[in-house]
C-alpha positions in Angstrom: 0.0 0.3 -0.4 1.4 3.5 -1.0 0.6 6.8 -1.1 2.3 10.9 -1.0 3.8 11.0 1.8 3.6 14.2 4.5 0.9 15.6 5.5 -2.3 17.2 4.2 -4.2 20.3 5.0 -8.1 21.4 3.3 -9.9 24.4 2.2 -13.4 24.1 1.4 -14.6 27.5 -0.5 -18.9 27.6 -1.3 -18.5 29.1 -4.9 -22.0 29.9 -7.6 -21.4 27.8 -10.9 -22.3 29.9 -14.2 -26.3 30.0 -14.6 -27.6 27.1 -15.5 -24.5 24.3 -15.6 -24.5 21.5 -13.4 -21.5 19.5 -12.9 -21.9 17.0 -15.7 -21.9 20.2 -18.3 -18.2 20.9 -17.4 -17.1 17.5 -17.7 -16.1 17.4 -21.7 -13.9 20.0 -20.7 -12.2 18.8 -17.5 -9.8 15.7 -17.3 -10.7 14.5 -14.0 -8.8 11.9 -11.7 -13.1 11.0 -9.7 -16.4 11.5 -10.9 -19.2 10.4 -8.8 -22.6 12.0 -10.8 -26.4 11.9 -10.4 -28.4 13.7 -12.3 -25.6 16.6 -12.5 -25.0 16.7 -8.7 -22.1 14.6 -7.0 -18.4 15.1 -7.3 -15.4 15.8 -9.5 -12.1 15.2 -8.6 -9.2 16.9 -10.2 -5.4 16.1 -9.9 -4.6 14.2 -7.1 -3.0 14.5 -3.8 -3.0 11.8 -2.9 -3.5 7.8 -4.3 -3.1 5.0 -2.4 -3.0 1.6 -4.2 -3.1 -2.1 -2.7 -4.4 -6.0 -3.6 -5.6 -9.0 -1.3 -7.7 -10.0 0.5 -7.2 -7.0 3.0 -7.8 -4.3 0.4 -10.8 -3.1 2.2 -9.2 -3.0 5.3 -6.2 -1.6 4.4 -7.9 1.3 2.6 -10.1 1.6 6.1 -6.3 2.3 7.4 -5.1 5.3 5.7 -8.4 7.0 5.8 -8.6 6.6 9.8 -5.3 8.0 9.9 -4.5 10.3 6.7 -8.1 11.4 5.7 -10.6 12.1 9.2 -7.9 14.1 10.7 -8.7 16.4 7.7 -12.1 16.8 9.1 -11.0 17.6 11.8 -8.5 20.2 10.8 -10.4 22.1 7.4 -12.7 24.3 8.3 -16.5 24.1 6.5 -18.7 26.9 5.4 -21.6 27.0 7.7 -24.0 26.1 4.5 -21.7 22.8 4.1 -21.5 21.1 7.1 -24.7 18.8 6.5 -23.8 18.1 3.2 -22.4 14.6 2.6 -19.2 14.8 0.7 -18.9 18.4 1.4 -15.3 18.9 2.3 -12.5 16.2 1.7 -13.4 13.3 0.0 -11.9 10.9 -1.3 -12.7 8.3 -4.8 -12.6 4.1 -4.4 -12.4 1.5 -7.0 -12.3 -1.7 -5.2 -11.6 -5.3 -7.5 -14.6 -7.9 -7.5 -11.8 -10.3 -6.2 -9.4 -10.7 -3.7 -7.4 -12.7 -6.2 -7.7 -10.2 -8.9 -4.2 -8.7 -10.7 -5.9 -5.1 -10.5 -5.2 -2.8 -8.2 -7.8 -1.3 -5.8 -7.6 2.5 -5.7 -8.5 5.4 -3.0 -8.0 9.0 -4.9 -7.8 11.9 -2.8 -8.2 15.0 -5.4 -6.0 18.1 -5.3 -8.8 19.8 -6.4 -12.6 18.9 -5.9 -15.7 20.1 -7.6 -19.1 19.3 -5.9 -22.7 20.5 -5.4 -25.9 19.2 -4.0 -29.0 20.4 -4.4 -28.4 23.7 -5.2 -25.4 24.2 -2.9 -22.0 24.3 -4.9 -18.2 24.3 -3.6 -14.9 23.4 -4.1 -12.2 21.9 -1.9 -8.6 22.1 -2.3 -6.1 19.9 -0.2 -2.2 20.9 -0.4 0.5 18.7 1.0 1.9 20.5 3.9 5.3 19.8 3.0 4.9 22.1 -0.3 4.1 24.8 1.5 6.2 28.1 1.7 7.6 28.8 5.2 5.9 32.3 4.7 2.1 30.6 4.3 0.0 30.9 7.3 -3.2 28.4 7.6 -5.1 31.7 9.3 -3.9 33.8 6.2 -7.4 34.0 3.6 -5.4 35.7 0.9 -2.7 33.3 0.8 -4.9 30.1 1.0 -7.3 31.7 -2.1 -4.3 32.4 -3.9 -3.2 28.7 -3.8 -7.0 27.9 -4.5 -7.1 30.2 -7.4 -3.4 28.4 -8.6 -4.9 24.7 -8.1 -7.7 26.3 -10.3 -5.9 27.5 -13.1 -4.3 24.0 -13.3 -7.3 22.5 -14.3 -8.3 25.7 -17.0 -11.0 27.1 -14.4 -11.2 30.3 -12.5 -13.2 32.1 -9.7 -14.6 35.2 -10.0 -15.6 36.8 -7.0 -18.3 33.9 -5.8 -18.6 32.1 -9.7 -16.7 29.2 -11.3 -16.2 28.8 -14.5 -14.0 27.5 -17.4 -11.0 29.8 -17.9 -12.3 30.6 -22.1 -9.0 29.5 -23.7 -8.8 26.2 -22.6 -12.4 25.6 -22.8 -13.3 22.8 -25.1 -8.6 21.6 -24.5 -9.9 17.9 -23.4 -12.5 17.0 -26.2 -9.2 17.2 -28.2 -8.8 13.9 -26.9 -12.5 12.8 -26.9 -14.1 9.7 -28.1 -15.7 11.4 -31.3 -12.0 12.7 -32.6 -10.5 9.1 -32.1 -11.3 6.2 -34.5 -12.6 2.9 -32.4 -12.9 -0.5 -33.4 -14.8 -3.7 -31.2 -12.6 -6.7 -30.9 -13.0 -10.1 -29.0 -12.6 -9.8 -25.1 -10.8 -12.3 -23.2 -12.7 -15.2 -25.0 -15.4 -15.9 -27.9 -19.1 -15.4 -27.6 -18.7 -19.6 -27.8 -17.1 -19.5 -24.3 -20.0 -17.6 -23.3 -22.7 -19.8 -24.2 -20.8 -23.4 -22.9 -19.9 -21.7 -19.6 -23.6 -20.8 -19.1 -25.2 -23.8 -19.8 -22.7 -25.5 -17.8 -23.4 -23.2 -14.9 -27.2 -23.8 -15.8 -26.2 -27.1 -15.5 -24.5 -27.3 -11.9 -28.0 -25.4 -10.3 -29.7 -28.5 -11.6 -28.0 -30.8 -10.0 -28.9 -28.4 -7.1 -25.1 -27.1 -6.1 -25.8 -23.7 -6.3 -28.9 -21.3 -7.3 -28.4 -18.5 -8.7 -24.4 -17.6 -11.0 -23.3 -15.0 -12.1 -21.3 -15.4 -15.3 -19.6 -12.1 -16.8 -17.7 -11.6 -20.3 -15.2 -8.5 -21.6 -14.8 -6.5 -25.5 -12.5 -4.3 -25.9 -12.9 -1.3 -27.6 -9.5 -0.3 -29.2 -9.0 3.8 -30.3 -5.9 5.1 -32.6 -5.4 8.1 -29.8 -6.4 7.9 -25.9 -9.6 8.6 -24.9 -10.3 11.3 -22.2 -12.7 10.2 -19.9 -14.0 13.8 -19.4 -16.3 14.0 -22.7 -16.9 10.3 -22.5 -18.6 10.5 -19.3 -20.3 13.6 -19.7 -22.4 11.1 -22.6 -22.9 9.2 -19.9 -24.7 11.2 -17.4 -26.2 12.9 -20.4 -27.6 9.6 -21.6 -28.6 8.0 -18.2 -28.9 10.5 -15.6 -30.4 8.5 -12.6 -27.8 6.1 -13.1 -24.3 7.2 -11.4 -22.0 7.8 -13.3 -17.9 7.4 -12.1 -14.5 6.9 -12.0 -11.9 5.7 -9.9 -9.2 4.5 -11.1 -9.2 3.0 -14.6 -12.3 1.9 -13.6 -15.5 4.4 -15.4 -19.2 3.7 -16.0 -22.7 4.5 -15.0 -24.3 2.4 -12.7 -28.0 2.2 -11.8 -27.6 -0.4 -8.5 -26.1 1.0 -5.1 -24.8 -1.6 -2.8 -24.5 0.8 0.2 -24.8 4.2 1.0 -24.1 5.4 4.6 -25.1 8.8 6.4 -23.9 8.3 10.1 -25.3 5.1 10.8 -28.2 5.3 8.5 -27.7 2.9 5.3 -29.7 2.3 2.2 -29.1 0.8 -0.5 -30.6 -0.7 -3.9 -30.5 -4.2 -5.4 -31.6 -5.1 -8.8 -31.7 -8.4 -10.4 -34.1 -9.5 -13.2 -33.7 -7.4 -16.8 -35.6 -7.4 -19.8 -33.9 -5.4 -22.7 -34.9 -1.6 -22.6 -36.5 -2.4 -26.5 -39.5 -3.1 -24.8 -42.6 -1.6 -23.8 -43.0 -0.6 -20.0 -46.2 -2.6 -19.2 -44.6 -5.5 -21.5 -41.5 -4.8 -18.9 -43.1 -5.2 -16.3 -45.5 -8.3 -17.0 -41.9 -10.5 -17.8 -40.7 -8.9 -14.3 -43.2 -9.5 -12.4 -44.7 -12.2 -13.3 -41.5 -14.3 -14.5 -40.6 -17.0 -12.3 -37.6 -16.8 -13.1 -37.4 -13.0 -12.8 -38.6 -13.4 -9.4 -36.5 -16.0 -8.3 -33.5 -14.2 -9.3 -34.3 -11.5 -7.7 -35.3 -12.4 -4.5 -31.9 -14.7 -4.3 -30.1 -10.6 -4.8 -32.2 -8.7 -1.7 -31.6 -11.5 0.3 -27.9 -12.1 0.3 -27.6 -8.0 1.5 -29.9 -8.3 4.1 -27.9 -12.0 5.1 -24.9 -10.1 4.4 -25.7 -7.0 6.2 -27.2 -8.3 9.9 -24.0 -8.8 11.8 -23.7 -4.9 11.1 -26.6 -3.8 11.1 -30.0 -3.2 12.7 -33.9 -2.7 11.8 -33.2 -4.0 8.0 -36.3 -3.7 5.9 -36.4 -3.7 2.0 -38.7 -3.4 -0.2 -42.3 -5.8 -1.2 -42.8 -5.9 -3.5 -40.0 -5.1 -5.8 -40.6 -1.7 -8.4 -39.6 -2.4 -11.8 -36.8 0.1 -12.9 -36.6 2.0 -16.1 -33.3 2.6 -18.1 -32.7 3.9 -21.8 -31.3 0.4 -22.4 -32.7 -2.4 -19.9 -35.6 -2.6 -17.5 -34.5 -3.7 -14.1 -36.6 -5.4 -11.0 -35.7 -3.4 -8.1 -35.3 -3.4 -3.9 -34.8 -0.1 -1.8 -32.7 -1.7 1.3 -32.8 0.4 4.6 -31.1 0.2 8.0 -29.4 1.6 10.8 -25.8 0.6 11.7 -25.3 -1.4 15.3 -21.7 0.5 15.6 -19.2 3.1 14.9 -18.5 0.4 11.7 -16.3 2.2 9.2 -17.3 2.6 6.0 -14.9 0.3 3.8 -15.4 -2.3 6.0 -19.7 -1.6 5.6 -18.8 -1.9 1.9 -16.7 -4.9 2.5 -19.1 -6.7 4.2 -22.0 -6.4 1.8 -20.1 -7.6 -1.6 -20.3 -9.2 -2.9 -24.1 -9.6 -3.5 -26.3 -12.9 -5.3 -26.4 -10.0 -7.9 -23.5 -9.9 -9.1 -22.1 -13.7 -7.7 -24.4 -16.5 -6.9 -26.0 -18.2 -4.3 -25.0 -19.5 -1.8 -21.5 -17.0 -2.3 -18.5 -19.4 -1.5 -19.5 -21.7 -4.8 -20.7 -19.9 -7.0 -17.4 -18.0 -6.6 -15.4 -20.9 -6.9 -17.7 -21.6 -10.0 -17.4 -18.2 -11.4 -13.4 -18.6 -11.2 -13.8 -21.8 -13.5 -16.1 -21.1 -15.9 -15.6 -16.7 -16.5 -11.5 -17.8 -16.8 -11.3 -14.2 -16.9 -10.0 -11.6 -14.2 -12.8 -9.2 -14.0 -10.6 -6.5 -11.9 -12.8 -3.4 -10.3 -15.6 -4.6 -12.9 -18.5 -5.9 -10.1 -16.4 -4.5 -7.7 -16.8 -1.5 -5.0 -17.4 2.4 -6.7 -18.0 5.5 -5.1 -16.5 7.8 -2.6 -16.1 8.0 1.1 -15.8 11.5 3.0 -13.0 12.7 6.0 -16.1 12.0 8.6 -16.7 8.5 7.4 -20.6 8.9 5.1 -20.0 7.3 1.8 -21.8 6.3 -1.4 -20.8 2.9 -2.9 -22.2 1.3 -6.2 -21.0 -1.8 -7.7 -19.2 -1.1 -10.8 -21.6 -1.9 -13.5 -22.2 -0.8 -17.1 -18.4 0.6 -17.3 -15.0 -0.7 -18.7 -11.6 -0.5 -17.4 -8.8 1.8 -19.4 -5.9 0.1 -20.7 -2.7 0.9 -22.8 -2.7 4.2 -21.8 -6.0 4.8 -22.7 -6.4 3.7 -26.1 -8.1 0.7 -25.5 -11.1 0.4 -22.7 -12.3 -3.3 -21.8 -16.1 -3.3 -21.2 -17.7 -5.7 -19.2 -21.0 -7.8 -18.1 -22.8 -10.4 -16.6 -25.6 -12.4 -16.3 -27.7 -13.9 -13.1 -27.9 -17.3 -14.6 -30.4 -19.1 -12.3 -32.5 -22.9 -13.4 -34.3 -22.0 -17.2 -32.0 -19.5 -18.0 -31.5 -19.6 -21.9 -27.6 -19.0 -23.2 -28.3 -17.0 -26.2 -30.3 -14.6 -23.9 -28.3 -14.1 -21.5 -25.8 -13.3 -24.1 -28.1 -10.3 -25.7 -28.6 -9.4 -22.7 -25.1 -8.7 -22.0 -25.1 -6.9 -25.3 -27.9 -4.8 -23.7 -26.0 -3.8 -20.8 -22.9 -3.1 -23.4 -25.3 0.0 -25.2 -24.7 2.7 -22.5 -20.3 2.3 -23.1 -20.3 1.2 -26.4 -23.4 4.8 -27.2 -20.7 6.5 -25.3 -17.9 5.4 -27.5 -19.3 6.3 -30.2 -18.7 2.3 -31.6 -21.8 0.6 -33.3 -24.2 -2.1 -31.9 -23.3 -5.6 -33.4 
C-alpha cells in the first residue's frame, strides 16, 4: 500500500456555478481524476493529492486504515463553511474503486483529489487539498488571502477560474479535453478475453450445475475491447453517460468508469441504504410488457429474491432494523428494465464505511447463491480477471459518510487510454437460456458503446 508522503491540509469554499450549468456540463472540458454524479450533481475530482493502491484479501482493511490515519483528521483540521456542514461529501473526500476479487491482479484505489468540485441540492463548493510539505515557509494556515491564492493556482492548473464566488472554465481552455475525446479517435470493437461461444458454453455449464443443485444462482460475465487510435479522454465519455443515463451514478475512480444503476451501500452517519437490482428485460420492450415479464416470470422474481436476501444476510451482523421494499418495483433505464428493491437500516456500531462495504460485497446480484460456491464456479467458468468490474466504486468523505455503488455498465481503461475493456454479466438460474443471456450482455454494454461512439453489434 502506497501513498504520497507528508501531512495534508484542506480548505473548502462555497461557489456559484455558471447559470443553468451542472457539474456534468463541465465534464467535456475537464480531465477528471474521479467522478461521482447523479442527475448532474455530486463530485468531480481533479488532480491527485494522495493515491493509495493495494491488492489482496486485506484491501478493504488497508484502505480503511489509510482513511482513518490520513483523511479522517482532515475533518477536524479543515474549516467547513456553515452552509456545507450538513451536506455529505462536502470538504475533503476520496474516490475509490475496489476489485471484485481478492485474487485480482489489478489494484484497488483510494484517490484524494487535490481539487474537488461538489454540488448538492443547489449548493456548490470547491475543496482544495495541499500537502503541508509543499507550502511556503511564510504561509500561515489562517491567512485567507494566501489560501485563496493557492486555491486560484490549483483552479488555473485545471483550466478553471474563480471570480468572486463564480466558478467558470478559462475561456481559452474550453474544449481542450475534447481534443482527446472519443469523437476525435477512431474506435473499433474487438473480441475480449474469450469468444461468444465460450460464454454460451459457460452459461450452459452454469445451468447444469444449478440443475444438479450445486447452487441456486450464478452470475457470469464476459468482456469485449474497444480500441482507439488515440487516447480516450474520460471527461467527454462521462459527459455522454451522464446525459443519457441521468438516473444512474456516473463514476470514475482509478481506471474504471461507467454509469451504474446499483447502489451497494450508502452510509450517512449510522443510517444505511442500498438498491438491489436483479432480473432484467431489454429496454426495447415497452414498460407494460417489461412489467409483465419481470413481475410475473418466476425466473425473474426468483433471481431478484436471491439477490435481495443475500444483501440482507450479509449486512445483518453490522446493521439492525433492516427493511426491504416488498414487492419490488420496476426500474426503467434507456437500455434495460430491472426489478429493484430498496433496503434501509441502521449500523449497530461505528463500523468504518469501507468495512461495511466489504461486508456487503459481493451480493448475489454480481456473484450468486451460495456465495462461496458461486465464486468458485465463476473462477472456473469465466476464466477472466474482472478487475474493478462489479466491485465497489464511489466515495468516502473525511467524516466517514460514503456512497459505494457497484461498478456495472462500465469498462476499464488500458494501454495508456487507447483501449477500454467493457464488461457485462448476467444472473444465471434454472431455466436460463444461453442465447438470451448473451443478448442481455450486449444490452448492458449499450451505455458504454454509445458513449464511445461504437455501433451496437
